[in-house]
N, C-alpha and C positions, 0 to 999 in steps of 0.2 A: 367261332362262336358255336356253342352247344345249345341245342333246343331240347328241353325236357318237357314232357307233357304229363301232368299229374292226373291221377284218377279224378273222376267227377266227385264233387262233394255236394251235399244237400244243405239248404238253408231255408228258413221260414221268413215270410214277409214280415218286416218290422222288427225282427229280432237280430241283435248283433251276432256276427260270426267272425272267426279268426282264421287267417292263413299264416302258417309258420314256415319260414324258409331259413335254412342254415346260412350263416354269414360269417365273415371275418372282418368286423368293424375296424380293427387295428390296421388293416391293409389299405383303408381308404375306399374299398368297394362296399357298396350298399345296394340293396334291392330297391328299385323304383317301379311304381305302377306306370306302365307306358301311357295308358289312357283310362279314364274312369267312365264306363258306359252309363248312359242315362238309365236311371233306376237303381244305381248303386251309389252309396255314399261312403266315402273314406272317413272313418271316425278317428283314426290315428295310427301311428306306427311307432314301435319301440323295440329295443333290444332286451333280450332276456339271457344273461350269461348263465352258465351252469353254476350250481351252488358252490362248487370248489374251484371255480375258474381263476386263472392267473391273468395278469395283464398280457394282452396279445392273443389269448385263447379265442377260439371260435365262439360264436353266440348264435342265438336264434332271433331272427327279426320277425316280429309279429305284426301283421296288418289286421286292424280291426275294421270291419265293414258292416254295412246294413243295406238290405234291399228294400225298396219301396213298392216294387211290383213283381208279380210272378214272371217267370221266364228262365231261359238258359243264357248264362253270361260266360264269356271267355275273358278271363282276366290275365293280361300279359305282363309279366314282371321282368325287368332288365337288371342284371347285376353289372354295375358300372361305377366308376368314379364320377362325381358331379362335374368335374372340369373336363371330362373326356366325352367325345361324341359316340364312340363305339362301346357296346356292351361286350363282356366276355362270356356271358351266359344269358339265356332266356328261359323262362319257365311259364307255361300256360296252365292256369287252373280253371277248369270248367265248373261253374256253380249252377246247380238246378234249384231255382227258388219256387217254393209252393205256397 
């Protein structure tokens, strides 16, 4: 398993923000948010393929979130297949909410 730590991002209370992670949805692997901290709301997740993408090409998985209170949050994402217990990659994104 590989652990990647992204640079801190800034967000504002009550305003939606997005975290984009490269993904290969055709492989069965998808990013999952390990846990949603109190004060963070997951608004949704979707895939955005490149404009000229072919079937099986990588895509970007976009997580849309919103914070309800100020603070620093560590969001841990796991890249795994839904039917498997182990992830093949983890990414931690620190969000500073003002």
